C-alpha positions in Angstrom: 0.1 0.0 0.0 3.0 2.4 1.1 4.8 1.8 -2.5 1.1 2.4 -4.0 0.5 5.7 -2.3 4.7 6.8 -3.3 3.9 6.4 -6.8 0.7 8.4 -7.0 3.0 11.2 -5.3 5.8 10.8 -8.2 3.6 11.0 -11.1 2.1 14.0 -8.8 5.4 15.8 -8.5 9.0 13.9 -9.1 11.7 14.3 -6.5 14.3 11.6 -7.1 14.6 11.4 -3.1 11.2 9.7 -2.9 11.7 7.9 -6.5 15.3 6.3 -6.0 17.4 5.2 -3.0 21.4 5.6 -2.9 22.2 2.0 -4.4 19.3 1.0 -5.8 19.5 -1.0 -9.4 18.3 1.0 -12.1 17.9 0.3 -15.8 17.3 2.3 -19.2 16.7 1.7 -23.0 19.1 3.3 -25.4 18.0 3.5 -29.0 19.7 4.3 -31.7 19.1 5.7 -35.2 18.6 2.7 -37.0 16.7 1.2 -34.1 18.5 -0.4 -32.6 18.3 -1.0 -28.7 20.3 -1.8 -26.0 19.6 -2.1 -22.2 22.1 -0.5 -19.4 22.0 -1.3 -15.4 23.5 0.1 -12.8 23.5 1.5 -9.5 22.6 5.0 -8.1 25.7 6.5 -6.4 25.0 9.8 -5.6 21.0 11.9 -5.3 21.2 15.4 -5.4 18.0 18.0 -5.5 17.8 17.6 -9.3 20.5 15.4 -10.5 21.2 11.2 -10.1 24.8 9.8 -11.1 24.3 6.3 -11.6 27.3 3.5 -12.1 26.4 1.6 -15.2 27.5 -2.1 -14.8 25.2 -4.0 -17.3 25.0 -3.7 -20.6 22.1 -6.1 -22.6 22.5 -8.7 -20.1 26.4 -8.8 -19.7 28.0 -7.6 -16.4 31.0 -5.2 -17.5 31.5 -5.8 -20.8 34.6 -5.4 -23.3 32.4 -2.6 -25.6 30.9 -1.3 -22.3 31.0 2.4 -24.0 29.0 4.5 -20.8 30.1 3.5 -17.9 29.1 7.0 -15.5 26.1 9.5 -16.2 25.3 12.2 -14.4 21.3 12.4 -14.9 19.2 15.6 -15.0 15.5 14.9 -13.5 14.2 15.6 -17.1 16.3 12.8 -18.6 15.3 10.5 -15.6 11.3 10.8 -15.5 11.1 11.5 -19.3 13.6 9.8 -21.0 14.7 12.0 -24.4 15.2 11.3 -28.1 18.0 8.3 -27.8 17.0 6.6 -24.2 13.8 5.5 -22.5 13.5 6.7 -18.8 15.4 5.4 -15.8 13.5 2.8 -13.8 14.0 0.9 -10.9 14.7 -3.0 -11.2 
């Protein structure tokens, strides 16, 4: 029941501290211009009022592959909740 209340609160007024906690595992998808997609998974290292810092350690289910092109990102609130042209919103695993 508490989770449902938090989910509704996030929809009304997203706050990073309501949606995520340090150490949460998160995921997002990347889609390139050709329609190919990749799924990144990682762990939240830092949270402030407007950003999440994520260490991405898994690409398409493989932990730390040789072709890991993104390892750290500092994502803004808008990118986290809405995504952008190439990246999906960030969601907890």
